[in-house]
C-alpha positions in Angstrom: -35.5 -2.3 6.1 -35.8 1.3 4.9 -32.6 3.2 4.1 -31.5 5.8 6.6 -33.0 9.3 5.9 -30.0 11.1 7.3 -27.7 12.9 4.9 -24.5 11.0 4.1 -21.6 11.7 1.7 -19.5 9.2 -0.2 -16.0 10.1 -1.6 -13.8 8.0 -3.7 -11.0 8.3 -6.3 -11.3 7.0 -9.8 -10.6 3.2 -9.5 -9.2 0.8 -12.1 -9.2 -2.7 -10.8 -7.6 -5.8 -12.3 -4.4 -7.7 -13.2 -2.2 -5.3 -15.2 -3.6 -2.1 -13.8 -0.2 -0.9 -12.6 0.9 -0.7 -16.3 -1.6 2.2 -16.8 0.4 4.5 -14.5 1.9 6.4 -17.3 -1.3 6.8 -19.3 -3.1 8.2 -16.3 -0.2 10.3 -15.2 -0.3 11.9 -18.6 -4.1 12.3 -18.5 -3.7 14.2 -15.2 -1.4 16.7 -16.9 1.9 15.7 -15.2 5.3 16.1 -16.8 7.6 14.8 -14.0 6.4 12.3 -11.4 7.9 11.5 -8.0 7.7 7.7 -7.5 7.3 7.0 -3.8 7.9 3.5 -2.5 9.9 1.4 0.0 12.9 -0.9 -0.3 10.8 -4.1 -0.1 8.5 -3.1 -3.0 11.6 -1.9 -5.0 13.2 -5.3 -4.4 10.0 -7.1 -5.6 10.3 -5.4 -8.9 7.0 -3.4 -8.9 8.6 0.0 -8.8 10.7 -0.8 -11.9 7.5 -1.7 -13.8 5.8 1.5 -12.8 8.8 3.5 -13.8 8.8 1.9 -17.2 5.1 2.7 -17.7 5.5 6.3 -16.7 8.6 6.9 -18.8 7.1 5.1 -21.8 4.2 7.7 -21.6 6.8 10.5 -22.0 6.9 11.6 -18.4 10.1 12.2 -16.5 10.6 10.6 -13.1 12.3 11.0 -9.8 12.5 8.3 -7.1 12.0 8.3 -3.4 12.1 4.9 -1.7 13.2 5.7 1.8 9.9 4.9 3.4 9.8 2.6 6.4 6.8 0.7 8.0 4.8 3.2 10.1 6.3 6.2 8.1 7.7 9.1 10.0 7.6 12.9 9.8 11.3 13.0 8.8 10.6 10.7 5.8 7.8 13.0 4.6 10.2 16.0 4.9 12.9 14.2 3.0 10.5 13.1 0.2 9.1 16.7 -0.1 12.6 18.0 -0.5 13.2 15.5 -3.4 9.9 16.5 -4.9 10.9 20.2 -4.9 14.5 19.8 -5.9 13.7 17.6 -8.8 10.9 19.9 -10.1 8.2 17.3 -9.8 4.5 18.2 -10.5 2.8 14.8 -9.7 3.2 11.8 -7.5 2.9 8.0 -8.0 2.8 6.0 -4.8 3.7 2.3 -5.1 3.3 0.2 -2.0 1.3 -0.5 1.1 -0.3 2.0 3.4 3.1 3.3 4.6 4.3 4.3 1.1 0.9 5.7 0.2 0.4 7.7 3.4 4.0 9.0 3.1 3.2 10.0 -0.6 0.0 11.8 0.5 1.9 13.8 3.1 4.6 14.7 0.6 1.9 16.0 -1.6 0.4 18.0 1.2 3.8 19.6 2.1 4.3 20.4 -1.6 1.0 22.4 -1.7 0.8 23.9 1.8 2.9 26.1 4.0 4.4 24.9 7.3 5.0 21.4 8.5 2.9 18.3 8.4 2.0 18.8 12.1 0.0 21.9 11.0 -2.4 19.8 9.0 -3.2 17.2 11.7 -6.9 16.9 12.5 -10.1 17.2 10.6 -10.3 19.5 7.5 -7.1 21.4 8.4 -5.7 21.1 4.8 -5.9 24.4 2.9 -4.6 23.5 -0.6 -5.1 20.2 -2.4 -2.2 17.9 -3.2 -0.7 17.8 -6.7 -2.1 15.0 -8.9 -1.5 11.6 -7.2 -1.8 8.1 -8.4 -1.8 5.2 -5.9 -0.9 1.6 -6.7 -1.5 -0.5 -3.6 0.7 -3.6 -3.1 -1.0 -4.9 0.1 -4.6 -5.9 0.7 -5.5 -4.1 3.9 -4.8 -0.5 4.5 -6.9 1.0 1.6 -4.9 4.2 1.9 -5.3 4.4 -1.9 -9.0 5.2 -1.6 -9.3 6.9 1.8 -9.6 10.4 3.1 -7.1 9.6 5.8 -3.3 9.9 6.1 -1.3 8.6 9.1 2.2 9.5 10.0 4.4 8.8 13.0 5.8 11.4 15.3 8.8 9.4 16.5 9.9 12.0 19.1 6.6 11.8 21.0 6.0 8.1 20.0 2.5 8.7 18.6 0.7 8.6 15.3 -0.7 11.8 13.7 -3.9 11.6 11.7 -4.9 13.9 8.9 -8.6 13.7 7.8 -9.7 15.6 4.7 -11.2 15.1 1.3 -8.0 16.8 0.1 -6.1 13.6 0.8 -8.3 11.4 -1.4 -6.0 10.3 -4.3 -7.0 11.1 -7.9 -6.5 7.6 -9.3 -6.2 4.2 -7.7 -4.7 1.5 -9.9 -5.6 -1.7 -8.0 -3.6 -4.6 -9.4 -4.0 -8.0 -7.5 -0.8 -9.4 -9.1 1.2 -7.1 -6.8 0.0 -9.2 -3.8 1.9 -12.3 -4.9 5.2 -11.0 -3.4 3.7 -10.5 0.1 4.8 -13.0 2.7 2.4 -14.9 5.0 2.8 -12.6 8.0 2.2 -9.4 6.0 -0.8 -11.1 4.2 -2.3 -11.9 7.6 -1.7 -8.5 9.1 -3.1 -6.6 6.2 -6.0 -9.0 5.9 -6.9 -8.4 9.5 -6.6 -4.7 9.0 -9.2 -4.9 6.2 -11.5 -7.1 8.3 -11.4 -4.5 11.2 -12.0 -1.7 8.7 -15.2 -3.6 7.5 -16.4 -4.5 11.0 -15.9 -1.0 12.4 -17.5 0.7 9.4 -20.5 -1.5 9.6 -21.2 -0.7 13.3 -20.1 3.0 13.0 -22.6 5.7 13.9 -21.6 7.2 10.5 -22.6 4.2 8.5 -25.2 4.3 5.6 -26.7 1.9 3.1 -23.8 2.9 0.8 -21.1 1.9 3.2 -22.9 -1.1 4.6 -22.9 -2.8 1.1 -19.1 -2.5 0.9 -18.5 -3.5 4.5 -20.6 -6.7 4.4 -19.1 -7.8 1.1 -15.6 -7.2 2.4 -16.3 -9.4 5.4 -17.7 -12.2 3.2 -14.6 -12.1 0.9 -12.1 -12.0 3.7 -13.7 -14.9 5.6 -13.4 -17.1 2.5 -10.1 -16.0 1.0 -7.7 -14.8 3.6 -6.4 -18.2 4.8 -6.4 -19.5 1.2 -4.3 -16.6 0.0 -1.8 -17.3 2.8 -1.7 -21.0 1.9 -1.4 -20.3 -1.9 0.3 -17.0 -2.3 0.5 -17.2 -6.1 -3.2 -18.0 -6.6 -4.5 -14.9 -8.4 -8.1 -15.8 -7.7 -7.6 -15.7 -3.9 -5.3 -12.6 -4.2 -7.9 -10.8 -6.4 -10.6 -11.5 -3.9 -8.5 -10.2 -1.0 -7.6 -7.1 -3.0 -11.3 -6.5 -3.8 -12.1 -7.1 -0.1 -9.5 -4.5 0.9 -11.0 -2.0 -1.6 -14.5 -2.6 -0.4 -13.5 -2.2 3.2 -11.6 1.0 2.3 -14.6 2.5 0.6 -16.7 1.7 3.7 -14.5 3.0 6.4 -13.3 6.1 4.6 -16.9 7.2 4.5 -18.4 5.7 7.7 -15.2 6.2 9.8 -13.9 3.7 12.4 -14.0 3.0 16.1 -12.2 2.1 19.3 -10.2 -0.8 17.8 -8.5 1.5 15.3 -8.1 4.3 17.8 -6.2 2.0 20.1 -4.3 0.3 17.3 -2.9 3.6 16.1 -1.8 4.5 19.7 -0.2 1.1 20.2 1.5 1.2 16.9 2.9 4.6 17.5 4.1 3.6 20.9 5.7 0.3 20.1 6.2 0.6 16.3 4.2 -2.6 15.7 2.5 -3.6 12.4 -0.9 -1.9 12.2 -2.8 -5.0 11.3 -1.3 -7.0 14.1 -2.4 -4.3 16.6 -5.9 -4.4 15.2 -6.0 -8.2 15.4 -5.0 -8.1 19.1 -7.5 -5.4 20.0 -10.7 -6.3 18.1 -12.0 -9.0 20.4 -11.8 -6.8 23.5 -13.5 -3.9 21.7 -16.3 -6.2 20.4 -16.9 -7.5 24.0 -16.9 -3.9 25.4 -19.4 -2.7 22.8 -21.6 -5.7 22.5 -23.9 -4.8 25.4 -24.9 -1.6 23.6 -25.7 -3.2 20.3 -29.3 -2.7 19.2 
């Protein structure tokens, strides 16, 4: 089959993949010209010990650090504002996000507030971001959201019980340090939820009207990896082969959907998650079958 002749773009951060990647946080922070990094994470990742390892790496490289770990699942506008205040008060000039999609999206939005006037609501929509974020390094600790490579940031407006979506190349991180070892502290439910999120990313990217040969390669490989490795990684959480394959699947799915976009499953999953504060991957898993059934009749 001939490749599509339509113009397509493909954006991605610099990616370093492999066990031990998180220990490069300090080196890359220094390479990006930072002198004081805000480390953004959540209480669970802090308790698992990953934040402490990143702090050590950054400080060993000669950079100062400040810490913001008050991120909750489905991060909220108020958390972004609180993190931006810490960033400003501590005199930070760069950000390192350590965690799943919640911590990474919160970190992205903190960076946006640091660089732009007004509130985060002013940046909601497509290409509404005026100034780029300060240098940001992302270290994902879940295999699903792919916020570390995407041009999307999602934040919750709790007052109106909805999720706000920011779409811009300006929210693509500078560096993604993808370390499969961080997955070994995920429990079975989170592994399943994030794995299903990655699967829906891949499926929706593959059937998206914005797909291309570039995104199809990543989407198909993500589906192959997830089908073989998700259940195994739940059964054997410390098996680095399965965890590495799931982290690679998440990365591939992220590269696909960030450039091909998504569909009705994600649109409804975000609405459901904003309304009921449910895990995003769980929402996708509940919705996918119905969306496939609805769309199947139109498939070529």
